C-alpha positions, 0 to 999 in steps of 0.5 A: 185404552190398552195398558202399556205392557210392563215387560220387566215384570214376571219374565218367565225366562229369567233364571231362578237365583236363591238368596244363598246363591246371591250371597255366594256371589257377594263373597266372591266380589269381596275376595275379588276386590282384595278383601277377606270375606271371612273376617269378622266385619264382613261375615254378615255383609253378603246377607246385608247386601242381598237384603239391601238389593231386595229394597233397591230393586223391588220394582221388578216385583211390583205392578204400576198398572195395579196401583193406578187401577183405582180411580175416582170419577167424581171430579165435578168437571175438573179438567186442568192439569194435576201436578205433583212436584219434587218426588224423591227419586232413587234408582241405579244405572244399568251400566255401572249399577251406581246410584241415580239420585234426584227428583221427578215432577209428574203431571196429567190432565184428567179425562173424567177420572183422577187417581190418588196423589200417592199413586203418582209417586208410587208409579215413580217408585215402581219404575225407579226401583229397577236398573235404569237409564234416565231416558227410559225411566222418564218414558215408562212413567209417562206412558204408564200414566197416560195409558192407565188413566186414559189421560188427555195428556201427561208430562214427566220431568226427571232431574237427577245426578248419576253417581257413575258420572260424579264418583267415577269416570269423568267425576263431574260432581255437580252435574245433573241430567234433566229429561222430559217426556210429553204425551197428548195435550202436553206434546200437542199444545206448547202453551200447556207444556210451557205452563207445566214447565213454569210450574215446576220451575224449569 
């Protein structure tokens, strides 16, 4: 099966911005909010923010397909769903760059091969460490797993709080958003889908 193309990776048209350029931008933002970027407590803030952003958005420099390329065929006929629950998820919304905090549940039905369990969590990590909408994030994880593993089916559920909604705007601090995406057997067979939802407690 052809791998899903990761359109966010290696974009040849994106402008090259240096750490120095980014630090200057942070200084301007500090001044814009009414701060003095030259005061002692803020002198190192631009460098710290740039370093933090490299961690928050490291997914732009990672490739989930490569992580999923090593699989194992010695599964002795195992053909039921594999579920990894409660994968910690930390992302940022593309509209306000505010944090998205929650959990992801991932499941797939093998087709003669399985992948290391850490690779499922890694796939969540790769796509969450980018500016995202929760809907797109859910789909990206599912489609990548389905394609890379040539699975019989994939299910992905994300339950997360969006701080663009809890800390600003409507300020509904207890609100969370749940998204599901089903492919293959999980979409075609409601009994399989319902078993998955029961296992993850939804």
